[in-house]
N, C-alpha and C positions, 0 to 999 in steps of 0.2 A: 574748209573751219566758218560758221557763221560770222556773217560784220560781228563788231565789237564797237557798242555807245558807250557807255559807260560799265563799269571789267570794275567792281571793288574785292578786294582780295577773298572775300568770303565764295562767289562765284566761282566752280573748279571746273575744266573740264569740259567745257561745251563741243558736244562735237554733233555731227549729222549723219545723218544714216536715210536713204533712201526708198522706199514703200514704193510697189508696181504698182500704184492706182489710188486714185484720192481717199482720203482718212476723213468715213464719217462719225466713230468712236476713239474714246480712249477710257482703261480700263484697269487699273493697278489691281493689284495681286495683292492681298489686305495684309499679308508677313514676309510677302516674299521680295528681290531686288526685280520684279517682272510685272513687265505690262500688256494687254493685249491691243491691238489696235483691228478696227475694224472697220475695211475697205468698202466703198460704197457697189462696189459689184459683186457683192456676198462672201466676199474673204474674210479671217481673220487672220492676223498675224499674233505668232505664241511672240516674244522680245524680250530674250534675256538681257538685262539689263550690264548682266557683268561682262558678259561676254560681245556682245549690241548685234546676237546671232536673232534673226528674222526670219523664222522657222510658221511656212507659209500652209494655210489648209481652208477647205472650201466648206462652210458653213450653212450660203443658202444658195438657191440656185436664182433668185434675181435679189436687187440691194439690201443688204443688212443694213438694218437702222437703229438697232439697241442693243447696248449690253451691256452685263454686268457681273460683277463676282459676287457668290455668295459672303456673310461676313466670317463662314474662318476656312472659303476660298478652297472650302472643298468641290465647289464644281461652279461653271460659267452658265451663264444663260445668254442667249441670244438670241434677236426676230428683226425682221425685216417684209420687204415688199410684198414677196411672198405667202404671207399673214402664217404662218410658222413660226413657234415660239420652241427652241430646240435650248437643250439641257448637258451636257459638258461635265464629262471629268476631267476633274486638276493636268490629268495625265494627258486629255485631247479623246480620247474615247464617246462616241458620242451615250449620251442614257436614256434620253427620254424626247418625245416629239409630244408638245403640248395640245399646240389645235392647229387647227385646219380652217382657217376663216378667209375670207374672198379679201377682209378689210384686211389695209396694211397697218404692224404692228408700230408705234410709237415708243410706247413707253415701257419699263418694266419695273418692278421695285420686290427687293426682296423683307421680308420681316426681318429683325435682331437676330430672331434666334437660327433665321435661315429654313425655316420652317417652309413658310409660305412664302411663295410669289405671283405676287399681284400683277396684271397684264390689262394691257389699256390695247383692246382688239376692235376698232374698230369704236363706233358710238357706247361700247359696250364694257365695264369692267369684268376680268376675269379672277380667280379668286381658285387657287391652287394649290391641295395641300403636294409636298411633295416627300411626309416626314417618312411613310411607309415605301418599300419597297418598290410598290407601283405608282405614278402621279394622278393624283384625282382634281377634278375641276369640281366643290362646293357649292361656287354661288357666280354667277350670271347677272352683272345687275345694271340697268338702263332700259332701252337705251341714252345718253347723256344726248346733251341740245346738239353734238355737232361731235367728233372724231376729237377722243383725248387725244391733246396735248401732251400732261404731265403727271404723275403716280409719286405718289411719295406715303410710308407708314409715319404715323406719325409716333410720338416716344410711349414709350410706358406700354405694346398695344392697345391705344385709344381710338384706334381705325385706322381707316387710305383716305386719303383724302386726295381726290378726282381732278384736275381741272377741264373744263371745254368752254364753249358756247357759255354764257348766262351765268359764269360763276364755279367757287369751289363744293365737290359734295363731299362730304363724307359720310363713309360708309362702318358702320362698324365692324372692329377685328373680328374673325368668324369665328376666337377661342371667346370671346366676349358673351354674344348673345346681349347684349345694349352697351352704348353707347358711355351709361351712367350720369352721375347725375350735374357733371361739367355744361354736358348740352341740356338744360333747363330751360324751358320757354323755348327751344327752337329745334324744337322732337317733329318729327310730321312722319307719318307712314306712308311706306312703298310698297309692294309687294309684300306686309305686311311686315316687315321689318325700322326701323330710328334709322335717321340718318341726320345730318345737319346741312342746308344749303346758305351759304354765304356767296347773296346775288351782286354780281355786278351787268350791267349795258356792254356790252363787248365780249371780242378774241380775248383767250389767256394764252401765252407763247410758253411760261415759264411758271411755276409753282416751285416755292421753299420755304418749307417750315424752318423758324429756327431752332436751334439744339435744344434748348430747354423749353418749346413746346410752347415758349406765349407769344407769337405771333404767325400771324400766315402770310408770305407776301407772293402776288406774282405779277411778272409784267408781260405788257401786254399790248396788239396788235395795234392802238391809238396812238401808241407813243403814253405812256402814263404807267408806271408804276403803284399796285393798291396791297394796302395792308389791312389786314381784322386783329385786333384781340383774341386771344384767342377763348376766354373765358366769358366775353361781354358781347362778342359780336358785333361791339363797333370798330370800327370804322375808316381810312383815307386814305386820302389820296393825292400823288407826288405824280406833278407831270412838266409841262417845258423840254421832255426830251426829244430832240430832233428827226427818230426814228421808232419803229418799233422797238419794244424791250426784248431783248430771249438771254442776257444776263443779269445773272443776281445770284452773290456767293457773300454767305453769313462765316463773320470771324466763329472761331470753333466755343467763342464764349460769348455768344450773341451779344457783342457788345456793341457794333455796325451791322448794316450790310452794305453789298456793294453792287452799285449798279450799272449798266450798260446806255443803252440808246444816243448814244453818239463820240466824239473824237475822243473826249472827254469821261473819268472815270467817275461816279460819281458817290458820296459815301455819305446814308445817315449814319444819325447818332439813335442808338435803340437804351438810351437811357431811360432811367424813372419812367414817366408816360411815352417814351417814343418822337418818332421824329414834328411831332405837329408844332404849326410855327417857328419850326427852329430850321437855319439855313445851312446845306449839306457842307460837306468837306469836297472842293474839285482838284482833282487831278490830275496838271496836263502836259504828258507826255508822249502822245498819238499824233498821228498828223493825219487817219482818218479813221473811221466808225471802229471803235472798239468791238471784236468777235467769243470772245469768252476772258472772264474772271470766275478765277482758284485758290479761295482762302488757307493758306500755309496750313494742315490741320494738326502739328506739332511745332509751333515757332511764332512770330507776329510778322510774317511778310503777308504781301497780296501780288498776286501776278495777275498781271493783264496781255494778250494781245488782241493784234486788231489787221485790217484790210490794210496796211500799213507795212504788214508785217515784223513789227516789232515786237517785242514778248522783254514788260516793262516788270521791275521790281521796283515795293512801295512798301514805307512803314507807317501804320497811318495814324497809331497810336504812339504818342508824346506822353509817357507815366501813366494817370488816367484820363487822360484826354484828346480827343482826336484833331490834332496839330498838323500831322505828319505829311504836309504837300511835296516836300523834295522828290523826286527820283533816286531810287534807290540803284539801280542800277539797268543795263537794256544791253539786251540783243541782239541782231538781225538777224532774221529765218532765210531773205535772198526770196520769199514770196507771200502774195496774203498769208496770214495766219489764221485758221477754223477753228482751234483749241488747245488750251492751256490743262494740264493736271500735273499734281502733286503727288506722290506717294506717300501714303498711309502716314507715315515716319516723318514727314516735312524734310529728307533730305536728299530729295532729287524730284527732277519737277520736265514734264516731256511739255512741248510745243508740235503741235501740227500744221503741215502748208497743205495747200487746196490744192498742190500735186501732185503729196507725199510724200515731203519731206517733214524728215522726223530731227527736230534735235532734242538731245537730252542737256542738264547740263546738270551737277549736286552743287548742292548749298552748305558753308560749313559753321552753320550758327547754328 
């Protein structure tokens, strides 16, 4: 059993399972009590959280780097160091192999309707149409200034946002033809198509767009978090982090953004005009750098994990205000933690350790 630091009554049944290799990625099925775990050696584990059985299968001959379920849960996309993207049926059989590049593939993103898959293949963005029986690559955009570090689709099919060295580039949705009036004054031509560029002098590691589409946030190599207002393009920077920032998590109501980059979790208030001129809420509960953050999709909990092996639970909101500094619950994984992820209904959480230890816990609030 995992060690228990602070165990409130609403945390139930923490259990440990051992994976055969170090964990690289975690992806919950959108509707089932089922989680897929990607291992650094190229295997994926289909994990039924009802019976806690791990069912391994080979996905890539070289290291796996990314995996993501489609919004409906009918397909799983995986990618890795072999430059291959594979799309799997939910029952595990292979549907398609999308690309064979020499570059490692770090980033995948499904469109909200599951019809399109965005792939970060080295310095290029590939947009794949998966609506028909045969997958078709309809666009290959780039080269960007560096290897693409992250990709996300914008709300309402407003485009695809790409993070790389030098800033965030927004490409039109393949069905839209143009991003539209929201980009007025910020358009420039590239290969005959409009895109938007949000400049930053440095390397972007993580990209997170607020659920309401108002803000673009990035965690950066230089120990900063950068924020752009979607409508105007105005930007601001939050600095003072102890190390590079890879950990960003938006509250599902877009009320706050949680950031790592140190031993503490830093919470920025996004109410009104955003965090300009404000002081953040700092959550102190880890004894080593934070490695992952995730906000409960349904509920008010924030989960964090760190190199100290702790999995911490917080409630930053108290009524309408950000003032919840107290640690709500804490479990000890027994090895440095590398990932934490909520089930889409908010009722269950999985945390992963660097040597393959998997912790699962149920939440009754």
